[in-house]
C-alpha positions, 0 to 999 in steps of 0.5 A: 744343304745336305739331304740323305735319301734312304731307299729299300734293299728288299726285293721280294713281294711276300710269297708271290714270287714277284719282285718289289723294291723302291718306286722310281717316281718317288725317287726321281721327282724328289731327286730333282726338286732337291737338286734344283734347290741346291741340295747335295744328295747322298743315297743310302740303303740298308745293304748299300750298292744298287737298291732293287727297283720295283719293276712295275715302276719302270713300266710305260704307264708309270713313267713321268718326265722325272723318271725319264730324266733320271734314267737318262742322267749318268750322274743320277744313275751312278749315284743309284748304283752305289748307295752307301750302307745305312749303318755308315751314315750319321744324322749329324752329317745331314740337314734332312732325310727323305724316304721314297716308298715302294712296297720294299720298305714295309719289309726292311726299313720298317724293322731296321734299327739303323733307320729307326735310330736315324729318324729319331736322331734327325728329328731330335736334332731339330731337322726334318724328315719326309716320307712318301707313299709306303715309306710312312710305314717305316715310322711304325717303331719310331718313338718320341723322346718320351718313348711314345709312338712318334706319329701319335697325335700327329697329322700324317698320311700314307698309302691308303687301304683303298689304293692297296686294294686297287693294286691287289696287294692287301693280303700280301703286304706285312701291314697296311700303312693306313691301318698302322698309322691309325693304330699308332695314334696318328691323326691320319687323313687322305686325299682322293686315291692317286692324287697328290696329298701331303701333310706337314706336322712340325718337322714331319712331312708325309705324302700319300702316294707316288703323285705326292712325291714332288710336293713332299719334296717341295715342302721339305725344301720350304721347311729347310728354307724357313729353318735357315732364314 
């Protein structure tokens, strides 16, 4: 079992002068859930190399057992420092793809043609894709074989408008994940803010927020197990 993890390369939080990137918990928790299930992991990003970490995700109040384990893990940190370029990977080489969030993906991965093509190729090959928190926003230009929005009619979730308001970035982000998924015809639903909430519709798995990361990875492992049974 080989899983590709796709991270953002974008580090600017709009015009605020602050930094953004990927959210550490959304990488760390799935990283270990997938590793412990026997997956071989490859990390990728649009620019390759070390992707930007949202500094807020490394703050003491955002730390978890998984983030502390990741930061102390030489193998994990080495993999993070040397992600492969997204344009160098092929859907044929992987059994599944996982997208951690953070605000960065809203700027780069949501518009990245290599990411769009990868998701389409993976799903059309009958393989699953999981995305958490802001990462479901990268589906905004992904289409099904008929050319319709991929999420149309699908049960999906992602970072809520109320969660975005709570972090005071509603006017900073290029689009709101909840609004975008709804506008594309997704059957959007949510759980309580900051609690784990994951939906699976066919080969598509979406998680609402950082707390949903581990559960989304568990669902991906279960789906891969069903496919190999």
